[in-house]
C-alpha positions as CSV (number, residue, x, y, z in Angstrom):
1,M,0.0,0.0,0.0
2,K,1.2,3.5,-0.7
3,I,0.3,6.9,0.7
4,T,0.9,9.5,-1.9
5,E,1.1,12.4,0.5
6,Q,4.4,12.7,2.5
7,H,3.9,13.0,6.2
8,R,6.0,13.4,9.3
9,H,7.1,10.3,11.1
10,L,7.1,11.0,14.8
11,G,7.6,7.6,16.2
12,H,5.4,4.7,17.4
13,F,3.3,4.8,20.5
14,P,2.9,1.3,21.8
15,F,-0.4,-0.3,22.8
16,P,-0.8,-1.0,26.5
17,S,0.3,-4.4,27.5
18,A,-2.2,-7.1,28.2
19,C,-1.3,-6.8,31.9
20,A,-2.0,-3.1,31.9
21,V,-5.4,-3.6,30.1
22,A,-6.4,-6.3,32.6
23,V,-5.7,-3.9,35.5
24,I,-8.4,-1.5,34.4
25,A,-11.3,-3.8,35.0
26,S,-10.5,-3.9,38.7
27,A,-9.6,-0.3,39.0
28,F,-12.7,1.0,37.3
29,M,-15.2,-1.5,38.7
30,V,-14.1,-2.0,42.3
31,G,-14.9,0.6,44.9
32,S,-12.7,1.9,47.7
33,A,-12.4,-1.2,49.8
34,Q,-9.7,0.4,51.8
35,A,-11.2,3.8,52.1
36,Q,-13.4,4.3,55.2
37,Q,-15.2,7.4,56.2
38,T,-13.7,7.2,59.6
39,D,-10.3,7.8,58.0
40,F,-11.3,11.0,56.3
41,P,-10.2,14.4,57.7
42,D,-12.6,16.4,59.8
43,E,-12.4,19.4,57.5
44,P,-13.3,19.2,53.8
45,I,-10.4,18.7,51.5
46,E,-9.8,21.1,48.6
47,I,-9.6,19.8,45.1
48,G,-8.8,21.7,41.9
49,F,-9.8,20.5,38.4
50,A,-7.9,22.0,35.4
51,A,-8.7,20.7,31.9
52,H,-8.6,22.0,28.4
53,S,-12.5,21.9,28.4
54,I,-15.0,21.4,31.2
55,D,-18.0,21.2,28.9
56,L,-20.3,18.4,30.1
57,G,-20.6,17.1,26.5
58,A,-16.8,16.6,26.2
59,I,-14.4,14.1,27.8
60,F,-13.4,16.2,30.8
61,G,-16.9,17.3,31.7
62,Q,-17.9,13.6,31.8
63,L,-14.6,12.6,33.6
64,R,-15.4,15.2,36.3
65,E,-18.8,13.7,36.8
66,G,-17.4,10.2,37.3
67,F,-14.7,11.6,39.6
68,R,-17.2,13.4,41.8
69,E,-19.7,10.6,41.8
70,H,-17.0,8.3,43.2
71,L,-16.0,10.7,45.9
72,D,-19.7,11.4,46.8
73,E,-20.4,7.6,47.1
74,A,-17.5,7.3,49.5
75,G,-19.0,10.1,51.7
76,L,-16.0,12.4,51.3
77,E,-16.5,16.1,52.1
78,Y,-14.6,18.4,49.7
79,E,-14.5,21.8,48.1
80,F,-14.2,21.7,44.3
81,Y,-12.7,24.4,42.1
82,Q,-12.4,24.2,38.3
83,A,-10.9,26.2,35.5
84,A,-10.4,25.8,31.7
85,P,-8.7,27.9,29.1
86,D,-10.7,29.6,26.3
87,T,-9.6,27.0,23.7
88,P,-7.9,23.5,23.9
89,S,-4.8,25.1,22.4
90,S,-4.4,27.9,24.9
91,H,-1.4,26.5,26.7
92,A,-0.3,29.8,28.4
93,Q,-3.8,30.2,29.9
94,M,-3.7,26.7,31.2
95,V,-0.3,27.4,32.9
96,Q,-1.8,30.5,34.4
97,N,-4.8,28.5,35.7
98,L,-2.4,26.0,37.3
99,E,-0.3,28.7,38.9
100,N,-3.5,30.2,40.3
101,F,-4.4,26.9,41.8
102,A,-0.9,26.5,43.2
103,S,-1.3,29.9,45.1
104,Q,-4.5,28.5,46.7
105,E,-2.7,25.7,48.4
106,L,-5.1,22.9,47.4
107,D,-4.8,19.3,48.5
108,Y,-5.3,17.7,45.1
109,V,-5.5,18.7,41.4
110,L,-7.2,16.6,38.8
111,M,-5.5,17.4,35.5
112,G,-6.4,17.2,31.8
113,P,-3.5,19.0,30.0
114,T,-3.6,21.0,26.8
115,S,-0.1,19.8,26.3
116,L,2.0,17.8,28.7
117,D,5.2,19.6,27.7
118,L,3.8,23.1,27.4
119,N,1.9,22.8,30.7
120,E,5.0,21.8,32.6
121,P,5.7,25.2,34.4
122,G,2.2,25.1,35.8
123,L,2.4,21.5,36.8
124,M,5.7,22.2,38.6
125,A,4.0,25.0,40.4
126,I,1.3,22.6,41.7
127,A,4.0,20.1,42.8
128,D,5.9,22.9,44.6
129,S,2.7,23.9,46.4
130,G,2.5,20.5,48.0
131,A,-0.7,19.4,46.2
132,K,-0.9,15.9,44.7
133,L,-1.6,15.6,41.0
134,L,-4.1,13.2,39.4
135,M,-3.0,13.1,35.7
136,T,-5.4,12.0,32.9
137,D,-5.5,11.7,29.1
138,Y,-1.7,11.7,28.5
139,E,0.6,8.7,29.1
140,R,3.5,9.2,31.4
141,P,6.7,9.8,29.3
142,E,9.1,6.9,29.3
143,G,11.7,9.1,31.1
144,G,9.3,10.4,33.7
145,V,8.4,14.0,34.5
146,P,10.1,16.6,36.8
147,Y,7.0,16.5,39.0
148,D,6.8,12.7,39.4
149,D,6.9,12.8,43.2
150,A,3.6,14.8,43.2
151,V,1.7,12.5,40.8
152,L,-0.5,9.9,42.4
153,N,-1.4,8.1,39.2
154,W,-2.0,8.4,35.4
155,V,-5.4,7.5,34.1
156,V,-4.9,7.2,30.3
157,Y,-5.5,5.4,27.1
158,S,-3.3,5.0,24.0
159,H,-3.9,7.8,21.5
160,D,-2.0,5.9,18.9
161,E,-4.3,2.9,19.4
162,M,-7.4,5.2,19.1
163,G,-6.1,6.6,15.8
164,Y,-5.2,3.1,14.6
165,K,-8.7,1.8,15.3
166,T,-10.3,4.6,13.3
167,G,-7.9,4.1,10.4
168,D,-8.3,0.3,10.5
169,W,-12.2,0.6,10.6
170,L,-12.1,2.9,7.6
171,M,-9.9,0.5,5.6
172,H,-12.3,-2.4,6.2
173,H,-15.3,-0.2,5.4
174,L,-13.8,1.0,2.1
175,R,-12.8,-2.5,1.2
176,G,-16.3,-3.7,1.8
177,E,-17.6,-1.0,-0.6
178,G,-15.1,-2.1,-3.3
179,N,-13.1,1.1,-3.0
180,F,-9.4,0.2,-3.2
181,E,-8.1,3.7,-4.2
182,P,-9.8,6.0,-1.7
183,K,-9.1,9.7,-1.5
184,I,-9.0,11.0,2.0
185,V,-8.9,14.3,3.9
186,M,-7.0,14.5,7.3
187,L,-7.9,17.1,9.9
188,W,-5.1,17.4,12.5
189,G,-5.2,19.1,15.9
190,P,-2.8,21.8,16.9
191,A,0.7,21.5,15.3
192,D,2.3,21.3,18.8
193,S,-0.2,18.7,20.2
194,E,1.3,15.4,21.2
195,I,-2.2,13.9,21.2
196,S,-2.8,14.9,17.6
197,E,0.5,13.5,16.4
198,A,0.0,10.2,18.2
199,R,-3.6,9.8,16.9
200,G,-2.6,10.8,13.4
201,Q,0.4,8.4,13.3
202,G,-2.0,5.6,14.4
203,V,-4.3,6.4,11.5
204,L,-1.5,6.4,9.0
205,R,-0.1,3.2,10.4
206,A,-3.5,1.5,9.7
207,F,-3.4,2.9,6.2
208,E,0.0,1.5,5.6
209,E,-0.9,-2.0,6.9
210,A,-3.8,-2.2,4.4
211,E,-1.5,-3.4,1.6
212,D,-4.3,-4.0,-0.9
213,I,-5.5,-0.4,-0.7
214,D,-3.8,2.7,-2.2
215,V,-4.7,5.7,-0.1
216,E,-4.3,9.1,-1.5
217,I,-4.4,11.9,1.1
218,V,-5.7,14.8,-1.1
219,Y,-5.8,17.4,1.6
220,E,-4.7,17.8,5.2
221,A,-4.8,20.8,7.6
222,Y,-4.4,21.8,11.2
223,A,-7.8,22.4,12.5
224,D,-6.6,22.8,16.1
225,F,-9.4,20.6,17.7
226,D,-11.6,23.6,17.0
227,R,-15.2,23.4,15.9
228,D,-15.3,26.4,13.7
229,L,-11.9,25.8,12.1
230,A,-12.8,22.2,11.3
231,Y,-16.0,23.3,9.6
232,T,-14.1,25.8,7.5
233,Q,-11.4,23.4,6.5
234,T,-14.0,20.8,5.5
235,E,-15.7,23.4,3.2
236,R,-12.3,24.2,1.7
237,A,-11.6,20.6,1.0
238,L,-15.1,20.2,-0.6
239,A,-14.5,23.2,-2.8
240,A,-11.1,21.9,-4.1
241,Y,-11.2,18.1,-4.1
242,D,-13.2,15.0,-4.6
243,F,-12.7,12.6,-1.7
244,D,-14.3,9.6,-0.1
245,A,-13.6,10.1,3.6
246,I,-12.5,12.6,6.1
247,V,-10.6,11.7,9.2
248,A,-10.9,14.1,12.1
249,L,-8.5,13.6,15.1
250,N,-11.0,14.5,17.8
251,S,-14.7,14.6,18.4
252,Y,-15.2,18.4,18.0
253,M,-13.7,18.2,14.6
254,S,-15.6,15.1,13.4
255,V,-19.0,16.6,14.4
256,S,-18.1,19.9,12.6
257,A,-16.9,18.1,9.5
258,S,-20.2,16.1,9.4
259,S,-22.2,19.3,9.8
260,A,-20.3,20.9,7.0
261,L,-20.9,18.0,4.7
262,I,-24.6,18.0,5.4
263,A,-24.9,21.8,5.0
264,N,-23.3,21.5,1.6
265,G,-26.0,19.1,0.4
266,L,-24.3,15.7,1.0
267,E,-26.3,12.8,2.4
268,P,-25.1,11.1,5.7
269,G,-22.5,8.5,4.8
270,E,-21.9,9.8,1.2
271,I,-18.5,11.0,2.4
272,I,-17.5,8.9,5.4
273,V,-16.5,10.7,8.6
274,G,-14.0,9.0,10.9
275,G,-13.8,10.5,14.3
276,M,-12.4,9.5,17.7
277,G,-13.2,10.1,21.3
278,G,-16.9,9.4,21.6
279,T,-18.3,12.6,23.0
280,I,-22.1,12.8,23.3
281,A,-22.5,14.8,20.1
282,E,-20.2,12.4,18.2
283,L,-22.1,9.4,19.5
284,E,-25.3,11.1,18.3
285,G,-23.7,11.4,14.9
286,V,-22.8,7.8,14.8
287,A,-26.3,6.8,15.8
288,L,-27.7,8.8,12.9
289,G,-25.2,7.5,10.4
290,E,-23.6,11.0,10.0
291,I,-20.3,9.8,11.5
292,G,-19.0,6.4,10.5
293,V,-16.9,5.5,13.5
294,A,-15.7,6.9,16.8
295,P,-13.5,4.8,19.1
296,F,-14.8,5.4,22.6
297,R,-12.9,6.0,25.9
298,D,-15.1,5.9,28.9
299,P,-14.5,9.3,30.7
300,R,-16.7,8.5,33.7
301,S,-14.7,5.4,34.5
302,M,-11.5,7.4,34.0
303,G,-12.7,9.9,36.6
304,R,-13.6,7.1,39.0
305,A,-10.1,5.7,38.7
306,S,-8.6,9.1,39.5
307,A,-10.9,9.5,42.5
308,E,-10.0,6.0,43.7
309,A,-6.3,7.0,43.8
310,L,-7.2,10.1,45.8
311,L,-9.2,8.1,48.3
312,Q,-6.4,5.5,48.7
313,H,-3.8,8.3,49.3
314,L,-6.1,10.2,51.7
315,T,-6.7,7.1,53.9
316,G,-3.0,6.0,54.1
317,N,-3.2,3.3,51.5
318,E,-0.9,4.8,48.9
319,D,0.7,1.4,48.3
320,Q,-2.6,0.3,46.8
321,I,-2.6,3.0,44.1
322,Q,-2.0,1.7,40.5
323,E,0.6,4.0,38.9
324,T,-1.0,3.8,35.4
325,V,-4.6,2.8,34.6
326,Y,-5.4,2.2,31.0
327,S,-8.9,2.7,29.6
328,D,-10.2,0.3,27.0
329,I,-11.1,1.8,23.6
330,P,-14.0,-0.1,22.0
331,V,-15.1,1.0,18.5
332,T,-18.5,2.5,18.3
333,E,-19.9,2.5,14.7
334,S,-23.6,1.6,15.2
335,V,-26.5,2.0,17.6
336,Y,-25.8,-1.6,18.8
337,S,-22.1,-0.9,19.7
338,I,-23.1,2.4,21.4
339,A,-25.6,0.6,23.6
340,Q,-23.1,-2.1,24.3
341,F,-20.1,0.1,25.4
342,V,-21.4,3.6,26.5
343,P,-22.7,4.0,30.1
344,L,-26.4,4.9,30.1
345,E,-25.8,7.9,32.4
346,M,-23.6,9.4,29.7
347,F,-25.7,8.8,26.6
348,D,-29.1,7.0,26.3
349,V,-29.0,6.3,22.6
350,N,-32.6,4.8,22.6
351,A,-34.0,8.0,24.2
352,F,-32.1,10.2,21.8
353,L,-33.4,8.3,18.8
354,R,-37.0,8.4,20.1
355,D,-36.7,12.2,20.6
356,Y,-35.0,12.7,17.2
357,H,-37.3,10.7,15.1
358,G,-40.3,12.0,17.0
359,Q,-39.7,15.5,15.9
């Protein structure tokens, strides 16, 4: 198989080991056996939540809900503060938010970075303040981080694997349609985003492994994980190229790409949209056939795993904390798969379809 567009090779991000994946079942499903209310402090603890978006419809809004549900079920009293930058690529604003948290002398900070590298000054400020960090969404670098001593655990998933699953699904889908020379558009996140690069390389690896299919990437652009920019870039691609599929490297962009296609008179599925992440809006698009595929990471379970680490630390059971917890990434590409893998409290696909088709 060949890819006619040159692309940057930024290395391979390995899949989690079978052992690591096995760990998640217990970490996400078992409650705080060690954490007892009698071990909690008399005064409420103070928790900060810094993420690149705290919208309830996106990953970190749902992760927050799972996190707080787990703490509430344990009976913990706490004060909760949250902050997010204006856009997912506002790294300087994220650092400022973290520095503000550091000045408040919080006990714990739940963290969803805009960039692990570019957020480092703020993360160091949190560590220097004495607060403990609960890291999510990014895998711990092989060489560690300067604030390792402050980190209780990393609750993550493989972005490379997520990208690979979208690319692999797309190759199988096109093969089933008899299309062995597809033209594809790629919408990347910010140029400095480690997540975008990992996901994109996973997609490209899946393309390369489909040896019977000759992929031509006719257009690719940085859309910065931004709704409006993804919409604009999709319209630019439509004006200049014929293509069979568009791959968007996050949920915001896949939903916007789908909206742009429909607004320009295309029927759902006429150009296949490959997304990733599985936000509520993206899952709605999958249910309606407007988005072909969206590998799903369960943000509520991720939040619960972070909360579990906090409770173990708070009750003197730090040796029970799992350093890295991997989330599974099932592929959602139909109403059936959504109903199978997505928690009902996050998205009731049956209720959505009843409401949609009843309009």
